[in-house]
N, C-alpha and C positions, 0 to 999 in steps of 0.2 A: 783491111783497108789497103787495097792495092794501088789506089791513085796517089801520085806524088804531088805534094803541096808545093806550088811555086812560091818562092820567097823573094822578098825585097829587103835590101839593107837601108835602114834609116839612120841618119846622123843627126843628133840633137845636142842641145846645150853648147852651141858654138863649135860643133864637131869634136867635143871632148868625150862623147859616148856614141857608139854605133852598135846596132844589133839588127837581127833579122826578124821580120814579121811576115805572116802569110800575105801573098800578093794581092788578094782581093780585099784586104782590110784598108780602111781609110783613117786619116787622122781626124780625131774629134776636136771638141772645144779645148784647146790647150791654153795653159796659163804660163806665166814666166817660170814658175817653179815646178811645173810638170807637163807632160805630154800624154795624150789619150789616143788609143787606137781601138778600132772595133770593125766588125763586119757592117756594111751598110744596112740600114733598117733593123739592126739588132736591138732587141729589148733586153738582152742579157749578154754578158761576155765582153766586158770593157777592160782593156789593158792600160794601166797608168804607170808612168815611170817618173821618178824624181831623182835628183843627183845632188850629192854633197861632195864638195871638193875641198880638201884640207891640205894646206901647205905645211910641210914639216921638214926639218933638217934631214938631209939624205941618210944620215946614220940612224935615224929613228923611223924609217919607212916600215920596217917589219914590226917594230914595237907598236906603231900606230894601228896597223892591221890587227894585231893581237888584241889591242884595246877595243876596237870596233866590235869584235866578236866575243868579247869577254862575257862569260856567263851563258853563251848560246850553247845549246845541246848538240845539234847535228850540223857541224860545219864540215863541208867537204871542199876539196880542191879540184877544180876543173882541170883535167889533164892538159888540154891544148892551150889554154890561156893562162893557167896559173891563178885564175880568179878564185877567191874564197867565196863559198856559197852557203847560205843558210835559208831553209824554207820552213814555212808554217802556214796553217789555215786558221781562220777565225770566222765565227758566225756573228752577224751584226744586223742592223736595220737601216734602211735608207728610205725616208719619206713613208714610214710605216710598212715598208715591204721587207720581209726577211731576206737577207743576202748572205752569201758565203764569199769570203775573201781568201784568195790564195796569194801568199807573199814569197818573194825571193829577194833576199838581201845579198848583193854581190859587190865585192870590193877587191881592189888591187892597187899596187903601187904603180905610179907613173913617174919614172925617173925623169929629172934628177930629184925632185923634191915635192911630189904630190901623192896623196892617197885619194882615190875617188871611190865613193860608195853610192851605188845605184839601188833604189828600192823599186822593185816591180810589183804591182798588185794586179790581180785578175779578179774582177767582180762578176758573180753570177747570181741570179735569183735562186734562193735556197732550194725551191722545189725542183730545180734543174741540175743542182750540184752533183747529184750522184748518177746522172745519166751517162751512158757510155760515151756519147758524143762530147759531153762536157769534160769527162776524164781524159779523153783523147786530146782535146784542146789544151787542157792543163799540162799534160805530158809534153806536148809539142812546145808550148810556150816555155816550159821549164828547160827543155833541151836548148832552145834558142837563146834565152836570156843568160843561161850559164856561160855562153860563149860570147857574151857582150865584150866589146873592145873599148878599153879606155885609152884615150889619146891625149897627147899634148895639144893645147889649142894652137891653131895655125898662126 
């Protein structure tokens, strides 16, 4: 894949979270508690993000992060951002259609006294889940959301 994907930065939840998405994606039907993004006309491939913000005493920031990932198997730390990241997949069903969900739980401390946890999920129709195109999209999304930036509200 030699072509470079143009990216746009989106800021959501009152500018407390920002991340990159492919330029040609559009925002879907968003609610107060989550935002949706997808390619126009897409029947598969919906990215959803929700955010939990926890206020903690500054001396407990690290402990709270440990607590969020307690019991998780594969937690990695994103080098550039220091984000803690955990990923998994799950098969499910939506309106009778088999789907596969790819998840990224990403959290970090936002000094002086907040921990923010973003849950990103990418939903695809099951019979498309193992296509090279889908796997490429999942890899790209994974790289982008790992570098999500958590900010203090303005």
